Phi, psi and omega in degrees: 000127181280158183285340181229092185301139175289133181301336181280346178282155178299146174276196186301326182271001179094000180256136179298142181301323182293339178275336186291311185297313177299327179297317179295313180295324180295322179297337179269359180094358179073181180295321180297323178295323178294323178288317178305324184296341181274345186299311180299327178293314180300326179281316187301309189294309180294325177294322176297320179293326185271319188233001174101174187293317183298315177296323179295319179298314180297315181297319180294320178294321177295319179296315179297319179292322178297316178298319179300315180294318179299318181293326177292315181296327179274004178057040177277166181310136186284322184300310177301323180296317180291316180296324176296318179295316179296319180300316178296318179300318178295318182295316181290328177296318177295319177297321177295317181292322181278340181071021183220137183298330180295338178300338179300331185265355188293320179300317179294323179297309182290330177294318180295325177296316180298319178299316180300316181296314181295319181292319177294316179301322181295328177291317183297324180269009176067031173229065182307127188297326178300317178295316181297310182294315182301312185282335173292316182292320181279348178074026184265001178077193186242022179295338180302335182289347180280350188244122185304311185292323175295314178300319179296322178296318177290329173302313182296316178298318180293322178295323178298315177297320178300321178294321178298314180293320180294321179297317178299312182300309183299318181290311187284329177292324177295315179295324179296316180298331180270358179069026182270078184299316180299315180288333172300317179296318179297314181292325179298318180286312184295325180261011181269258185294328178297314179293323179297316178299320177295319179294320179298317180298313178300321180297313180300316181296317181291319182291321178299319177295320179295321180296318179295321180294320180293322177299320180295317182295317179298320178296321178294319180298323180289327181272322183207089183303325183293322177290323183291336182300335181291341179266357185274132178265198182244159182277000000 
């Protein structure tokens, strides 16, 4: 084993490091998917102001369907395309049932709260979700949980995502309570893909650091198991 692993060589789970990061981002729909998700919102709010809620619901559904077709034609990942279409359908249904345009944002508000709670909970039970998701996608297993420093890096990445979700919930729930539909749209977009991109960047940096640390620990275990025991955490 060389002291400086080649990035093109397989990592601990047998998957090249260069393949791991695109796989995670691809599962999220990529940057284009994050931008596509704002299109129905950009359509919904002005149409609601000009022609009312019913027209806005129809326009948002048409926009979501158009985005879905475009993503299919471009052969982009199917799961994000389907989930995006379903998400818009749920949002417009809630808006229709409540009879208020701000209802379009209610599903997203409560979803961000649920995400924040789940991510924080995963840290408390020592199964940080970023680590679980990242290593499931990359196929590297759960050996990373045996090492304190690696576990701590995934804790930090998971905490960063929890803060993003909490910030979205607190901001948008306040705007919802005040009936500020226009500002809800602005905050959804401003706190949407830009914050997600920032969280992804932080995740990549922390996971890369965790991977290097885990490689070092494995190398220590192979050379001197007794010394490596000091880096081992608990399950």
